[in-house]
C-alpha positions as CSV (number, residue, x, y, z in Angstrom):
1,M,3.4,-4.4,-1.0
2,T,1.3,-5.8,1.3
3,I,-0.4,-4.2,4.7
4,S,1.9,-5.3,7.9
5,K,1.0,-7.4,10.9
6,E,1.4,-4.5,12.2
7,L,-1.1,-2.0,10.8
8,L,-3.7,-4.9,10.3
9,D,-3.8,-5.2,14.2
10,I,-4.6,-1.7,15.2
11,L,-6.8,-0.7,11.8
12,A,-10.8,-1.7,12.9
13,C,-13.9,-0.7,11.0
14,P,-14.6,2.9,11.1
15,K,-18.1,2.4,11.6
16,C,-18.5,-0.4,14.2
17,K,-14.9,-0.4,15.1
18,G,-15.0,-3.9,14.7
19,E,-12.1,-6.1,13.8
20,I,-11.3,-6.3,9.9
21,H,-9.3,-8.8,7.7
22,L,-7.6,-9.0,4.8
23,T,-9.1,-10.2,1.4
24,Q,-8.0,-13.4,0.5
25,G,-6.5,-11.7,-2.4
26,G,-5.1,-8.8,-0.4
27,D,-6.8,-6.0,-3.0
28,G,-9.5,-4.4,0.5
29,L,-10.2,-5.4,4.1
30,I,-13.7,-6.8,5.0
31,C,-15.2,-5.9,8.3
32,D,-18.0,-9.2,8.7
33,R,-20.6,-7.3,11.1
34,C,-21.0,-4.4,8.3
35,R,-21.0,-6.0,5.5
36,L,-18.6,-3.7,4.3
37,L,-14.9,-4.1,2.2
38,Y,-12.5,-1.2,2.3
39,E,-10.4,-1.1,-1.1
40,I,-6.5,-0.7,-1.1
41,R,-5.2,1.8,-3.1
42,D,-1.4,2.1,-4.5
43,D,-1.0,0.2,-0.7
44,I,-2.9,2.4,1.4
45,P,-6.3,1.2,2.9
46,I,-9.4,3.1,2.1
47,M,-11.0,3.7,5.6
48,L,-13.8,6.3,4.6
49,I,-17.5,4.5,4.9
50,D,-19.0,6.7,1.7
51,E,-16.0,5.1,-0.1
52,A,-16.7,1.6,1.2
53,R,-18.7,-1.3,-1.0
54,P,-21.5,-3.6,-0.1
55,L,-20.7,-7.5,0.6
56,D,-23.5,-9.3,-1.4
57,K,-25.1,-11.3,1.1
């Protein structure tokens, strides 16, 4: 199962409140402004700043 378009439209980065987008593999959400990856586990986006992983530069 993947995240619905409706859910993706209302989700925002918890750190900067900016837009996020789905990774190419569909296993996470990326905030380009903060350069953070929020994982998706068991079809649930983990939108906790402390659990986000920084993206490589």
